[in-house]
N, C-alpha and C positions, 0 to 999 in steps of 0.2 A: 752637364748643360752649361754653357758659358755665356748665355744671352745677357747682354747688358741690363735689359730692364729688369726692374725689381719682381720677384714673386713668379718666375716662369713656371710653366707646368711641366712636369717630368717626361721625359721620353718615354712613348710606349713602344717605340721600335726603331730600328736603326735608319727607318727612312722618314722620321718626323717627330712630332709632338702632338700631345692630344690638345683638348680644349684647356683654354687659360684657366687655372684655378684661383678664385678669388675675384676681387675686383679688377675690372679692365683697365690698362692703363690708357691714358689720354694722349692723343696725338695724330696728327693727319695721316702718319705714315701706316698707322695700325688699320687693319680690314677685320671689320666687325665679324665678318661670316668665318674669317680663318680664327679669330678669337673664341668664337662659340663653338666651332665645330673640329678645331686643331689645324696643324699645317703639315703635310705630308710631302712639301716640296722638297726637290733637291738643292737647299739653299744652305749658307753658314749660318750659326746660331743668331749672328748680329742681325739678319733680316727675317726671324721667324716670326709669321704674324704680319709682316709688313706687306702694304698692297705692291703689285708688280711696278706700278708707275714709280711709288717710291723708291724701290729698290733701283731702276733704273736712274734715277735722278740722282742717287747718291754715288751710284757706279760712276757717272758722268763727272762728278767731282774730282775722281781719282783714277780715272783711266790713264794708263801709260800712252805715252806719244807714237808707239809702234803700231802697225797695224799689218794683218794678214791677208794674203789673196791666194786663191784656190783656182786652177783651170779646172772646168768641169764639161768635158765634151763626152764621157761615158758613163754618167750617173754614178760616180764612185761612191763606194760606201764608207771611204775613209772620211769625208768631208764633215759627217755629223760629229765624228770625233774630234776633228780638227777645230772646228767652231767651239766645241765643249773646253778644248785646252785654251783656246783665245780667250774664252769667258774666265776660266781659272786663273791666267795670267793677266786680266784685265787690258787686254787689247783694246785700242780705240775703236777700230773698225774691222770687219770681214768682208772681202772682196770677192764674191763669186764672179768668175770670168767664162762666158761661154753660156752654158745650157741654164736657164733660170731656176729651173725645177732641180732640188737635189734631195737626198734621201736624210730626213732629217732624224731618224731614229736614234743615231748615235749622238746626237745632240743633247738628248735628254732634257728638251725644251729649254736649254740654255740659249738658244737663238732668240727668245723672248727678251731676253735681257742684254742682247748685243746687236749693235747697229751692225747692218748688213746691207751693202750695195751692190747691185748688179751690172755688170758690163757684157754687154753681147759678144764682144771680139776683144780680142788681146789688144789692137790698135785703139780701142775704145778706153781700155783700163789705163794702156801707158799714156794717153792724151790726159787723162784725169790726172794721174800720177805727175806727169809734169807740171799741170795746171797748178797743182798744189805743192810743188816743188817737194815731192815725196821720193827719196831714191827707192829704187827696187833692187831688193837683193834675193835672187833667185838660189834656191835650196836643191842641188842636185850634183849628183857625182858623176861629172863629165869632165873630158880632158880640159886642162885649163884653169880648173875650180880652185879655190882658196881653202886650205883646211880650217875648219870652224874655231879651231883652238887659237889660230893666230889671227883671227879675222876682228877688226874692230866695227862693230856694228854701228851705223849712224841713229841717232837718237830718234829720229823721225822714219825710220825705215819702213818700206812695206815688205815683209817676208813672203815670197811667191814660190808656193808649191805645185807640183804636177800631179798627174794621176797616177795609182798604183800601177807600177808594170812600165809603160812608157815613158814615164816622168813628164819633164817640161817640154812643151812644143818648140821646136826650133825658134819660131818667131817670138816666142817670151823669153828665151835664153838671149837672143840676140838685143832685145829690148832692155835686158837688165844691166844695171850700173856695177853689179859685182855678182859672181855664181860663187858659193860656197858649197863645200862639201864636208859633211859629218863623218869624223874618222871612223873607221871600222876595222876590226882585228881577226875576225873569222873567216870562214869559207863563203857565206853567203853574198852575193854581188851588191845587195841593196835591203835596207830595212823597210818595215811598213811605212807608209806613207804618213800615216796619223801619229806614229812613233817618231819619225823624224821632224814632224811638225813641232812636237812637244820639246824634242832636245834644241831645236832652233830658238824657240821663243825662249826657253829658259837660259839658253847662251845671252841674248838680249838682256835678260832680267838680271843677271849676275854681273852684267857690266853697267847697268843703268839704273837700278831699282835698288832701294835700301829694304832689309827686312822689316816687316810689319810686327 
């Protein structure tokens, strides 16, 4: 246990910690109910026993300036996993393009700590990106794409991902400022969409973020 607060309770399982042992710490960030009952949430030790609002506020101080966008036309099961990775890499915002509803199971409730914006159409999303001066970097293995190992990601890029199988729509590819392909060396034509998203996000991290 590496909680920065003094006298933390020991972990009762791999999924959380039990009730706080000893005198409760003082601070607006702490949730009295969690201190009393234990904290089984999927959060790092630093945020054990914190309220959700306090965690979001603290994340807002350190989020990275890149964002993630996902086309959602087929209720793709990968979207939740992509949101979870966006949270892990402290992406600024997740943009859902298309259907507003998406399968949140894979997000493991990380969407509660992540800013999520919805755009009904690709055109609406592109209009938002242009208005906020955010370059769109599409991730897809299509002709003319740039190999990810050679690409310099803009600091404030929006990484745009498509659906499992069909990939990005033609409209999304046409609107992108760059199209980047993840290098592959086996026989499969493509890799899982959520895996591709994690690879692309970490490529941005390697270029722009310092280890903590």
